[in-house]
Each structure stands twice: as C-alpha cells, then as structure tokens.
C-alpha positions, 0 to 999 in steps of 0.5 A: 911716627908723625902720622900716628901722633896726629891720629892719636891727637885727633882721636883724643879730641873726639869726632870732628863735626861734618864739613856742613857744620863747619861751613855753617860757622862761616856766616858773615862778611869776609874781606881779603884777596884773591890770588890766581895763576894767569894762564897766559903769563903763568904769573900770580895776580892778586886782587881784592875780594869781599865774600858774604857767606850765609848758612841757611836754616836747613843745616845743609845749604850754604850760599857764598857770594864773592865780589871782585873787580875784574878791570875796567872792561868787565867791572864787578864780578859776582859769583854765587855758589849754592852748596847742598851738603849730604853729610851721610855720603860726605859730598856736596853738590854745588851750583855756581852762577855768574852773569854771562856764563853757563851755570856750573853744576858739580859734586865734590867729595869732602873730608875734614882733614884737621880739627881743633875746634869750631874756628880752627879746622881744615876741610878738603874737597875733590871733584872732577872738573875742567881747568883751562878747558881741559879735564882735571881733578880739582882739589880745594883745601880750606883752612879756618884759623880763627877769623882767617879763612884761606882756600887754596885751589890746586888742579891736576890735569887728567892727560899727561899730568905732572902732578898738582898745580896751584890755580888760585888762593883766597885769603879772607878775614872775618869782618867783626860785627858783620856776623851773627850766629843765625847768619843775619846781619 
C-alpha cells in the first residue's frame, strides 16, 4: 500500500529531472563531516570536510573536490572527482584523482529514487568496485534536503556477502553566499 501511494505521489508530481540536472544544482561550497568505518577497529571515525562542487556549462560534467585533514603524517587530502553524465543511458562515468594514488575510473548506474523539487531529492548510484581490496558492489545514496546534502556509501562484498554494510557518510551544509546559479564564486 505504501509503495502504491509513493508511486501515485511521484506520478502526480510529474517526471523527475535526470540525476545530471539535480547534481548540477549542487554548485557551490559545502562544509560538514566525513564519517567512515575504520577497517582495523571497525569503529566509526568522523573528520571535518569541505567540498566544492561545480557543474560545467555542457550540462553533463560535474566536478567535486572534497578536502579533509588525514592527520599529521599525511596532512590535507584533496580528491577530485570528474563525473560525465549520460542521461539517455542513466549512467555516469567517474574519474577520481588523488595525489599518490592511481587514477580510478568507474561507471555507475543512476536512478532518482525520490523527488519533491530541485532541493529535495534522492539519487542512488550502484557500481562494481572494490572495498578493502575485495570485489564489491558499491551503492551511494545521496539525499538533498534544502541546504543539507548527505551521501551514504554502502558496500556488498561479492564473495560470501552477508548483505549491505555501511562504509562512509558525508554530511554537508551549503555555505550561503558561496554559490551562484552558474557555479562561479
């Protein structure tokens, strides 16, 4: 019954924009925290993070640049992710760049799983990847609720999996005054 009601409400709201259109609306500077499951202790650790998101004028490319302090031995870590959306196929091709590491390339299947308006939505991505150097299915659920953005990464190991396991979560707040409609600050 709830599923049917959700489907009716979604249909009444009209078609939802593509994930590329929704992600383009994230232009700006965001600050918050990155919480992750430590592989050794299995405990949740949390650190501050700032992220700059810029949608390019082609309507398909989005850059995300999070920065966080990884402690006194490493210092600031900057990860640049370039996303190229293919709205017809419902996929995004990702290139992830981080100093001292090989470039990571992947393709994820995207779906808008909830949509109210341009600042209230959920997009889910799934891709084959690796977690703790083991083959895994990676799922990221990104929820925008006004000026709040939460991305939760869950993994499901391919061999002997016991289901989805939490890996990390980024909780961000849009820095007011640090964003414009064309992405320039």
